[in-house]
N, CA, C and O atoms as CSV, one atom per row, in Angstrom:
chain,resi,resn,atom,element,x,y,z
A,1,VAL,N,N,-35.838,-40.694,13.437
A,1,VAL,CA,C,-36.809,-39.837,12.340
A,1,VAL,C,C,-37.758,-41.097,11.742
A,1,VAL,O,O,-37.169,-42.066,11.263
A,2,ILE,N,N,-38.675,-41.084,11.761
A,2,ILE,CA,C,-39.670,-42.181,11.264
A,2,ILE,C,C,-40.142,-41.805,10.107
A,2,ILE,O,O,-40.653,-40.691,10.216
A,3,PHE,N,N,-40.215,-42.292,8.878
A,3,PHE,CA,C,-40.649,-42.053,7.456
A,3,PHE,C,C,-41.702,-43.074,6.980
A,3,PHE,O,O,-41.296,-44.060,6.364
A,4,PRO,N,N,-42.690,-42.961,7.154
A,4,PRO,CA,C,-43.952,-43.996,6.732
A,4,PRO,C,C,-43.859,-43.389,5.359
A,4,PRO,O,O,-43.512,-42.208,5.323
A,5,PHE,N,N,-44.120,-44.024,4.180
A,5,PHE,CA,C,-44.305,-43.752,2.849
A,5,PHE,C,C,-45.148,-44.358,1.986
A,5,PHE,O,O,-44.925,-45.523,1.657
A,6,PHE,N,N,-46.308,-43.623,1.458
A,6,PHE,CA,C,-47.178,-44.137,0.643
A,6,PHE,C,C,-47.552,-43.365,-0.553
A,6,PHE,O,O,-47.736,-42.148,-0.566
A,7,SER,N,N,-47.646,-44.131,-1.515
A,7,SER,CA,C,-48.118,-43.512,-3.004
A,7,SER,C,C,-49.498,-43.419,-3.284
A,7,SER,O,O,-50.338,-44.292,-3.062
A,8,THR,N,N,-49.702,-42.182,-3.840
A,8,THR,CA,C,-51.051,-41.892,-3.688
A,8,THR,C,C,-51.413,-40.763,-4.820
A,8,THR,O,O,-50.620,-40.298,-5.639
A,9,GLY,N,N,-53.013,-40.383,-4.647
A,9,GLY,CA,C,-53.063,-39.132,-5.653
A,9,GLY,C,C,-53.569,-39.501,-7.189
A,9,GLY,O,O,-54.233,-38.742,-7.895
A,10,SER,N,N,-53.186,-40.619,-7.498
A,10,SER,CA,C,-53.596,-41.124,-8.955
A,10,SER,C,C,-53.538,-42.703,-8.997
A,10,SER,O,O,-52.840,-43.392,-8.253
A,11,ASN,N,N,-54.479,-43.214,-10.100
A,11,ASN,CA,C,-54.547,-44.900,-10.114
A,11,ASN,C,C,-53.188,-44.862,-10.843
A,11,ASN,O,O,-52.656,-45.966,-10.960
A,12,ASN,N,N,-52.551,-43.854,-11.333
A,12,ASN,CA,C,-51.073,-44.019,-12.201
A,12,ASN,C,C,-50.034,-44.804,-11.228
A,12,ASN,O,O,-49.405,-45.727,-11.746
A,13,VAL,N,N,-49.850,-44.564,-10.121
A,13,VAL,CA,C,-49.030,-44.698,-9.390
A,13,VAL,C,C,-49.024,-46.322,-9.083
A,13,VAL,O,O,-50.051,-46.785,-8.586
A,14,GLU,N,N,-48.213,-46.973,-9.283
A,14,GLU,CA,C,-47.784,-48.586,-8.987
A,14,GLU,C,C,-47.331,-48.885,-7.519
A,14,GLU,O,O,-48.012,-49.644,-6.829
A,15,SER,N,N,-46.364,-48.389,-7.100
A,15,SER,CA,C,-45.737,-48.697,-5.704
A,15,SER,C,C,-44.626,-47.780,-5.235
A,15,SER,O,O,-44.112,-46.908,-5.935
A,16,ALA,N,N,-44.317,-48.051,-4.025
A,16,ALA,CA,C,-43.374,-47.418,-3.227
A,16,ALA,C,C,-42.407,-48.399,-2.765
A,16,ALA,O,O,-42.822,-49.501,-2.405
A,17,ASP,N,N,-40.946,-48.081,-2.726
A,17,ASP,CA,C,-39.908,-49.041,-2.458
A,17,ASP,C,C,-39.717,-49.131,-0.953
A,17,ASP,O,O,-38.771,-49.827,-0.582
A,18,VAL,N,N,-40.237,-48.718,-0.306
A,18,VAL,CA,C,-40.144,-48.924,1.161
A,18,VAL,C,C,-41.412,-48.316,1.912
A,18,VAL,O,O,-41.939,-47.233,1.656
A,19,PRO,N,N,-41.772,-49.174,2.830
A,19,PRO,CA,C,-43.391,-48.299,3.474
A,19,PRO,C,C,-43.076,-47.530,4.621
A,19,PRO,O,O,-43.856,-46.669,5.029
A,20,THR,N,N,-41.415,-47.903,5.471
A,20,THR,CA,C,-41.261,-47.280,6.372
A,20,THR,C,C,-39.897,-47.405,6.531
A,20,THR,O,O,-39.296,-48.473,6.416
A,21,VAL,N,N,-39.293,-46.132,6.845
A,21,VAL,CA,C,-37.751,-45.928,6.921
A,21,VAL,C,C,-37.616,-45.362,8.337
A,21,VAL,O,O,-38.420,-44.627,8.910
A,22,TYR,N,N,-36.516,-45.812,8.772
A,22,TYR,CA,C,-35.975,-45.105,10.110
A,22,TYR,C,C,-34.714,-44.438,9.899
A,22,TYR,O,O,-33.797,-45.109,9.428
A,23,LYS,N,N,-34.499,-43.071,10.208
A,23,LYS,CA,C,-33.254,-42.508,10.098
A,23,LYS,C,C,-32.944,-41.537,11.164
A,23,LYS,O,O,-33.862,-40.948,11.734
A,24,LYS,N,N,-31.666,-41.328,11.480
A,24,LYS,CA,C,-31.330,-40.389,12.697
A,24,LYS,C,C,-31.159,-38.959,12.010
A,24,LYS,O,O,-30.988,-38.612,10.841
A,25,GLU,N,N,-31.269,-38.309,13.158
A,25,GLU,CA,C,-31.130,-36.687,12.763
A,25,GLU,C,C,-29.835,-36.200,11.819
A,25,GLU,O,O,-28.841,-36.880,12.076
A,26,GLY,N,N,-29.636,-35.310,10.913
A,26,GLY,CA,C,-28.354,-34.908,10.157
A,26,GLY,C,C,-28.394,-35.965,8.949
A,26,GLY,O,O,-28.276,-35.467,7.829
A,27,GLU,N,N,-28.552,-37.417,9.032
A,27,GLU,CA,C,-28.713,-38.035,7.728
A,27,GLU,C,C,-29.548,-37.738,6.454
A,27,GLU,O,O,-30.290,-36.759,6.378
A,28,SER,N,N,-29.362,-38.744,5.349
A,28,SER,CA,C,-30.467,-38.171,4.054
A,28,SER,C,C,-31.110,-39.530,3.921
A,28,SER,O,O,-30.646,-40.648,4.142
A,29,VAL,N,N,-32.333,-39.130,3.492
A,29,VAL,CA,C,-33.549,-40.371,2.978
A,29,VAL,C,C,-33.687,-40.250,1.865
A,29,VAL,O,O,-33.623,-39.113,1.399
A,30,THR,N,N,-33.941,-41.426,0.967
A,30,THR,CA,C,-34.366,-41.368,-0.168
A,30,THR,C,C,-35.515,-42.329,-0.681
A,30,THR,O,O,-35.298,-43.541,-0.657
A,31,VAL,N,N,-36.646,-41.878,-1.114
A,31,VAL,CA,C,-38.019,-42.840,-1.447
A,31,VAL,C,C,-37.931,-42.848,-2.732
A,31,VAL,O,O,-37.355,-42.076,-3.499
A,32,GLU,N,N,-38.701,-44.016,-2.960
A,32,GLU,CA,C,-38.965,-44.079,-4.726
A,32,GLU,C,C,-40.480,-44.138,-4.956
A,32,GLU,O,O,-41.195,-44.653,-4.097
A,33,CYS,N,N,-40.873,-43.750,-5.817
A,33,CYS,CA,C,-42.238,-43.980,-6.590
A,33,CYS,C,C,-42.355,-44.292,-7.794
A,33,CYS,O,O,-41.750,-43.548,-8.566
A,34,LYS,N,N,-43.108,-45.407,-8.392
A,34,LYS,CA,C,-43.186,-45.674,-9.557
A,34,LYS,C,C,-44.407,-45.697,-10.028
A,34,LYS,O,O,-45.239,-45.967,-9.162
A,35,PHE,N,N,-44.932,-45.467,-11.344
A,35,PHE,CA,C,-46.103,-45.308,-11.926
A,35,PHE,C,C,-45.970,-45.143,-13.141
A,35,PHE,O,O,-44.912,-44.952,-13.740
A,36,SER,N,N,-47.333,-45.224,-13.699
A,36,SER,CA,C,-47.576,-45.501,-15.159
A,36,SER,C,C,-48.397,-44.406,-15.775
A,36,SER,O,O,-49.446,-43.960,-15.312
A,37,VAL,N,N,-47.778,-44.019,-16.903
A,37,VAL,CA,C,-48.875,-42.995,-17.621
A,37,VAL,C,C,-48.486,-42.961,-18.973
A,37,VAL,O,O,-47.332,-43.308,-19.224
A,38,SER,N,N,-49.160,-42.640,-19.816
A,38,SER,CA,C,-49.065,-42.595,-21.272
A,38,SER,C,C,-48.983,-41.341,-21.695
A,38,SER,O,O,-48.477,-41.361,-22.817
A,39,TYR,N,N,-49.257,-40.133,-21.318
A,39,TYR,CA,C,-49.229,-39.048,-21.472
A,39,TYR,C,C,-47.755,-38.609,-21.910
A,39,TYR,O,O,-46.804,-39.311,-21.566
A,40,THR,N,N,-47.558,-37.419,-22.688
A,40,THR,CA,C,-46.483,-36.937,-22.910
A,40,THR,C,C,-45.930,-36.005,-22.259
A,40,THR,O,O,-44.727,-35.867,-22.482
A,41,TYR,N,N,-46.552,-35.094,-21.292
A,41,TYR,CA,C,-46.436,-34.204,-20.407
A,41,TYR,C,C,-47.089,-34.389,-19.482
A,41,TYR,O,O,-48.285,-34.644,-19.624
A,42,TYR,N,N,-46.405,-34.305,-18.035
A,42,TYR,CA,C,-47.040,-34.583,-16.958
A,42,TYR,C,C,-46.543,-33.934,-15.562
A,42,TYR,O,O,-45.321,-33.906,-15.421
A,43,MET,N,N,-47.061,-33.588,-14.873
A,43,MET,CA,C,-46.373,-33.058,-13.469
A,43,MET,C,C,-46.449,-34.261,-12.459
A,43,MET,O,O,-47.147,-35.276,-12.461
A,44,MET,N,N,-45.468,-33.782,-11.577
A,44,MET,CA,C,-45.412,-35.074,-10.436
A,44,MET,C,C,-45.072,-34.228,-9.076
A,44,MET,O,O,-44.269,-33.296,-9.046
A,45,TYR,N,N,-45.732,-34.656,-8.085
A,45,TYR,CA,C,-45.587,-33.933,-6.878
A,45,TYR,C,C,-45.166,-34.899,-5.602
A,45,TYR,O,O,-45.300,-36.105,-5.392
A,46,TRP,N,N,-44.659,-33.924,-4.931
A,46,TRP,CA,C,-44.602,-34.806,-3.470
A,46,TRP,C,C,-45.005,-33.992,-2.409
A,46,TRP,O,O,-44.905,-32.766,-2.365
A,47,TYR,N,N,-45.536,-34.848,-1.423
A,47,TYR,CA,C,-46.485,-33.908,-0.237
A,47,TYR,C,C,-45.955,-34.979,0.950
A,47,TYR,O,O,-45.540,-36.129,0.809
A,48,ARG,N,N,-46.122,-34.185,2.158
A,48,ARG,CA,C,-45.630,-34.810,3.067
A,48,ARG,C,C,-46.958,-34.575,4.186
A,48,ARG,O,O,-47.666,-33.581,4.023
A,49,GLN,N,N,-47.244,-35.518,5.297
A,49,GLN,CA,C,-48.574,-35.290,6.022
A,49,GLN,C,C,-47.928,-35.670,7.579
A,49,GLN,O,O,-47.818,-36.829,7.980
A,50,PRO,N,N,-47.588,-34.649,8.243
A,50,PRO,CA,C,-47.148,-34.911,9.664
A,50,PRO,C,C,-48.684,-35.389,10.861
A,50,PRO,O,O,-49.903,-35.321,10.703
A,51,SER,N,N,-48.006,-35.749,11.744
A,51,SER,CA,C,-49.134,-36.192,12.449
A,51,SER,C,C,-50.121,-35.285,12.816
A,51,SER,O,O,-51.020,-35.796,13.484
A,52,SER,N,N,-50.240,-34.039,12.575
A,52,SER,CA,C,-51.252,-33.057,12.648
A,52,SER,C,C,-52.576,-33.567,11.489
A,52,SER,O,O,-53.774,-33.398,11.717
A,53,GLY,N,N,-51.999,-34.213,10.233
A,53,GLY,CA,C,-52.981,-34.533,9.330
A,53,GLY,C,C,-52.938,-33.597,8.045
A,53,GLY,O,O,-53.227,-33.924,6.894
A,54,GLU,N,N,-52.471,-32.240,8.548
A,54,GLU,CA,C,-52.271,-31.470,7.204
A,54,GLU,C,C,-51.349,-32.090,6.022
A,54,GLU,O,O,-50.290,-32.677,6.244
A,55,MET,N,N,-51.879,-31.887,4.793
A,55,MET,CA,C,-51.018,-32.358,3.817
A,55,MET,C,C,-50.240,-31.340,3.332
A,55,MET,O,O,-50.904,-30.434,2.830
A,56,ILE,N,N,-48.796,-31.156,3.311
A,56,ILE,CA,C,-48.144,-30.162,2.965
A,56,ILE,C,C,-47.566,-30.334,1.553
A,56,ILE,O,O,-46.924,-31.380,1.454
A,57,TYR,N,N,-47.613,-29.648,0.510
A,57,TYR,CA,C,-46.722,-29.821,-0.478
A,57,TYR,C,C,-45.241,-29.280,-0.122
A,57,TYR,O,O,-44.861,-28.309,0.532
A,58,MET,N,N,-44.552,-30.313,-0.825
A,58,MET,CA,C,-42.842,-30.278,-1.034
A,58,MET,C,C,-42.295,-29.295,-1.994
A,58,MET,O,O,-41.914,-28.128,-1.905
A,59,ILE,N,N,-42.407,-30.371,-3.162
A,59,ILE,CA,C,-41.743,-30.317,-4.396
A,59,ILE,C,C,-42.180,-30.805,-5.584
A,59,ILE,O,O,-42.761,-31.890,-5.556
A,60,ASN,N,N,-42.015,-30.183,-6.745
A,60,ASN,CA,C,-42.536,-30.968,-7.859
A,60,ASN,C,C,-41.683,-31.053,-9.144
A,60,ASN,O,O,-40.732,-30.274,-9.204
A,61,ILE,N,N,-41.862,-31.761,-10.018
A,61,ILE,CA,C,-41.084,-31.847,-11.516
A,61,ILE,C,C,-41.832,-32.145,-12.482
A,61,ILE,O,O,-42.720,-32.958,-12.227
A,62,ASP,N,N,-41.751,-31.671,-13.730
A,62,ASP,CA,C,-42.488,-31.678,-14.742
A,62,ASP,C,C,-41.755,-33.121,-15.534
A,62,ASP,O,O,-40.709,-33.467,-14.985
A,63,SER,N,N,-42.089,-33.793,-16.476
A,63,SER,CA,C,-42.009,-34.885,-17.385
A,63,SER,C,C,-40.777,-34.347,-18.393
A,63,SER,O,O,-40.107,-35.139,-19.056
A,64,GLN,N,N,-40.601,-33.114,-18.413
A,64,GLN,CA,C,-39.458,-32.376,-19.452
A,64,GLN,C,C,-38.387,-32.447,-18.754
A,64,GLN,O,O,-37.358,-32.325,-19.419
A,65,ASN,N,N,-38.222,-32.641,-17.350
A,65,ASN,CA,C,-36.758,-32.546,-16.743
A,65,ASN,C,C,-36.462,-33.830,-15.936
A,65,ASN,O,O,-37.258,-34.711,-15.611
A,66,LYS,N,N,-34.947,-33.723,-15.650
A,66,LYS,CA,C,-34.589,-34.990,-14.973
A,66,LYS,C,C,-34.400,-34.638,-13.462
A,66,LYS,O,O,-34.435,-35.591,-12.685
A,67,HIS,N,N,-34.187,-33.274,-12.905
A,67,HIS,CA,C,-33.946,-32.947,-11.427
A,67,HIS,C,C,-34.438,-31.881,-11.013
A,67,HIS,O,O,-34.572,-31.043,-11.904
A,68,SER,N,N,-34.757,-31.580,-10.033
A,68,SER,CA,C,-35.165,-30.514,-9.650
A,68,SER,C,C,-34.992,-30.347,-7.926
A,68,SER,O,O,-35.292,-31.249,-7.143
A,69,ARG,N,N,-34.422,-28.950,-7.498
A,69,ARG,CA,C,-34.166,-29.043,-6.098
A,69,ARG,C,C,-34.821,-27.567,-5.376
A,69,ARG,O,O,-34.766,-26.429,-5.842
A,70,GLU,N,N,-35.295,-27.916,-4.400
A,70,GLU,CA,C,-35.538,-26.672,-3.508
A,70,GLU,C,C,-35.294,-27.128,-2.125
A,70,GLU,O,O,-35.901,-28.063,-1.604
A,71,GLY,N,N,-34.281,-26.349,-1.500
A,71,GLY,CA,C,-33.964,-26.351,0.095
A,71,GLY,C,C,-32.936,-27.770,-0.031
A,71,GLY,O,O,-31.930,-28.085,-0.667
A,72,ARG,N,N,-33.822,-28.381,0.952
A,72,ARG,CA,C,-33.189,-29.760,1.383
A,72,ARG,C,C,-33.890,-30.931,0.855
A,72,ARG,O,O,-33.723,-32.096,1.216
A,73,TYR,N,N,-34.744,-30.465,-0.094
A,73,TYR,CA,C,-35.440,-31.383,-1.271
A,73,TYR,C,C,-34.785,-31.732,-2.535
A,73,TYR,O,O,-34.438,-30.853,-3.324
A,74,SER,N,N,-34.622,-32.845,-2.735
A,74,SER,CA,C,-34.350,-32.919,-4.433
A,74,SER,C,C,-34.838,-34.202,-4.741
A,74,SER,O,O,-34.752,-35.198,-4.023
A,75,VAL,N,N,-35.482,-34.096,-6.129
A,75,VAL,CA,C,-35.974,-34.907,-6.872
A,75,VAL,C,C,-35.514,-35.270,-8.469
A,75,VAL,O,O,-35.475,-34.422,-9.361
A,76,GLU,N,N,-35.197,-36.609,-8.633
A,76,GLU,CA,C,-34.727,-37.160,-9.508
A,76,GLU,C,C,-35.603,-37.732,-10.369
A,76,GLU,O,O,-36.296,-38.467,-9.666
A,77,PHE,N,N,-36.055,-37.831,-11.779
A,77,PHE,CA,C,-37.146,-38.466,-12.354
A,77,PHE,C,C,-36.288,-39.307,-13.511
A,77,PHE,O,O,-35.448,-38.776,-14.238
A,78,TYR,N,N,-36.585,-40.449,-13.541
A,78,TYR,CA,C,-36.434,-41.644,-14.705
A,78,TYR,C,C,-37.339,-41.662,-15.328
A,78,TYR,O,O,-38.367,-42.196,-14.912
A,79,LYS,N,N,-37.251,-41.006,-16.702
A,79,LYS,CA,C,-38.660,-41.465,-17.497
A,79,LYS,C,C,-38.522,-42.783,-18.514
A,79,LYS,O,O,-39.528,-43.218,-19.074
A,80,PRO,N,N,-37.499,-43.256,-18.673
A,80,PRO,CA,C,-37.405,-44.578,-19.236
A,80,PRO,C,C,-38.405,-45.481,-18.392
A,80,PRO,O,O,-39.279,-46.120,-18.977
A,81,ASN,N,N,-38.218,-45.544,-16.521
A,81,ASN,CA,C,-38.380,-46.493,-15.865
A,81,ASN,C,C,-39.692,-45.803,-15.204
A,81,ASN,O,O,-40.290,-46.562,-14.442
A,82,GLN,N,N,-40.220,-44.585,-15.341
A,82,GLN,CA,C,-41.348,-44.021,-14.944
A,82,GLN,C,C,-41.250,-43.900,-13.593
A,82,GLN,O,O,-42.330,-43.934,-13.004
A,83,MET,N,N,-39.997,-43.729,-12.739
A,83,MET,CA,C,-39.728,-43.627,-11.590
A,83,MET,C,C,-39.231,-42.052,-11.055
A,83,MET,O,O,-38.535,-41.238,-11.662
A,84,LEU,N,N,-39.869,-41.942,-9.667
A,84,LEU,CA,C,-39.521,-40.890,-9.177
A,84,LEU,C,C,-38.915,-40.779,-7.772
A,84,LEU,O,O,-39.613,-41.101,-6.811
A,85,LYS,N,N,-37.454,-40.273,-7.562
A,85,LYS,CA,C,-36.915,-40.328,-6.055
A,85,LYS,C,C,-36.829,-39.462,-5.674
A,85,LYS,O,O,-36.318,-38.546,-6.318
A,86,LEU,N,N,-37.350,-39.282,-4.258
A,86,LEU,CA,C,-37.179,-38.039,-3.647
A,86,LEU,C,C,-36.027,-38.024,-2.497
A,86,LEU,O,O,-36.162,-38.984,-1.738
A,87,THR,N,N,-35.061,-37.280,-2.213
A,87,THR,CA,C,-33.880,-37.424,-1.239
A,87,THR,C,C,-34.228,-35.903,-0.226
A,87,THR,O,O,-34.439,-34.755,-0.617
A,88,ILE,N,N,-34.194,-36.319,0.815
A,88,ILE,CA,C,-34.201,-35.234,1.928
A,88,ILE,C,C,-32.808,-35.048,2.596
A,88,ILE,O,O,-32.232,-36.041,3.041
A,89,SER,N,N,-32.385,-34.118,2.662
A,89,SER,CA,C,-31.182,-33.946,3.353
A,89,SER,C,C,-31.058,-33.664,4.541
A,89,SER,O,O,-31.981,-32.897,4.814
A,90,ALA,N,N,-30.276,-33.895,5.644
A,90,ALA,CA,C,-30.076,-33.064,6.831
A,90,ALA,C,C,-31.498,-33.041,7.755
A,90,ALA,O,O,-32.086,-32.078,8.248
A,91,LEU,N,N,-31.847,-34.645,7.796
A,91,LEU,CA,C,-33.195,-35.019,8.299
A,91,LEU,C,C,-33.213,-34.175,9.680
A,91,LEU,O,O,-32.200,-34.004,10.357
A,92,THR,N,N,-34.288,-33.748,9.960
A,92,THR,CA,C,-34.666,-33.239,11.544
A,92,THR,C,C,-36.127,-33.948,11.685
A,92,THR,O,O,-36.856,-34.391,10.798
A,93,LEU,N,N,-36.330,-33.900,13.268
A,93,LEU,CA,C,-37.375,-34.610,13.940
A,93,LEU,C,C,-38.767,-34.212,13.048
A,93,LEU,O,O,-39.664,-34.996,12.739
A,94,ASN,N,N,-38.681,-32.719,12.715
A,94,ASN,CA,C,-39.857,-32.253,12.106
A,94,ASN,C,C,-40.176,-32.882,10.753
A,94,ASN,O,O,-41.231,-32.624,10.173
A,95,ASP,N,N,-39.243,-33.721,10.249
A,95,ASP,CA,C,-39.424,-34.487,8.974
A,95,ASP,C,C,-40.265,-35.772,9.091
A,95,ASP,O,O,-40.753,-36.472,8.204
A,96,SER,N,N,-40.295,-35.879,10.303
A,96,SER,CA,C,-41.282,-37.312,10.528
A,96,SER,C,C,-42.586,-37.127,10.243
A,96,SER,O,O,-43.350,-36.456,10.937
A,97,ALA,N,N,-43.001,-37.946,8.815
A,97,ALA,CA,C,-44.239,-37.673,8.418
A,97,ALA,C,C,-44.840,-38.883,7.707
A,97,ALA,O,O,-44.265,-39.945,7.952
A,98,ALA,N,N,-45.845,-38.932,6.907
A,98,ALA,CA,C,-46.141,-39.943,5.917
A,98,ALA,C,C,-45.828,-39.067,4.692
A,98,ALA,O,O,-46.158,-37.883,4.636
A,99,TYR,N,N,-45.175,-39.716,3.718
A,99,TYR,CA,C,-44.890,-38.837,2.469
A,99,TYR,C,C,-45.563,-39.828,1.264
A,99,TYR,O,O,-45.462,-41.041,1.077
A,100,PHE,N,N,-46.479,-38.493,0.345
A,100,PHE,CA,C,-47.144,-39.292,-0.616
A,100,PHE,C,C,-46.420,-38.680,-2.219
A,100,PHE,O,O,-45.708,-37.677,-2.190
A,101,CYS,N,N,-46.628,-39.214,-3.194
A,101,CYS,CA,C,-46.248,-38.940,-4.442
A,101,CYS,C,C,-47.848,-38.960,-5.263
A,101,CYS,O,O,-48.842,-39.678,-5.154
A,102,ALA,N,N,-47.553,-37.987,-5.962
A,102,ALA,CA,C,-48.729,-38.027,-6.951
A,102,ALA,C,C,-48.404,-37.407,-8.422
A,102,ALA,O,O,-47.709,-36.421,-8.666
A,103,VAL,N,N,-49.149,-38.319,-9.406
A,103,VAL,CA,C,-48.627,-37.984,-10.758
A,103,VAL,C,C,-50.113,-37.429,-11.645
A,103,VAL,O,O,-50.033,-37.070,-12.820
C-alpha cells in the first residue's frame, strides 16, 4: 500500500512529515500535518485522492477537540503545536491514495 501525502487546501498548512509511506495490508499508518492559524475556532479536514482523481472526504475535527474517530480513521489534534495526526488502521489496497489535510 502506497501513501503519497500532500498538505494543501490552505496557505496555513506548513508541512507534512513524510511525502510517501509504504505499508502492508493490515498494518496502520500515521501521517502528520503542521499548520499555522491565528483564529480561535477553526475546522480541520482530511481527504484522500485515489488514482481515479476523485477527492474523497475522510474525517474532520474542530479546534475545540483533541480526538475524533470514524471507523478506521482517527485524528489527534495538538493545539499548542498546531499539528494534526491522521491514523488509518487495518490498511487495505483501497487505501492507496494521495492524502491531503486542509485547515
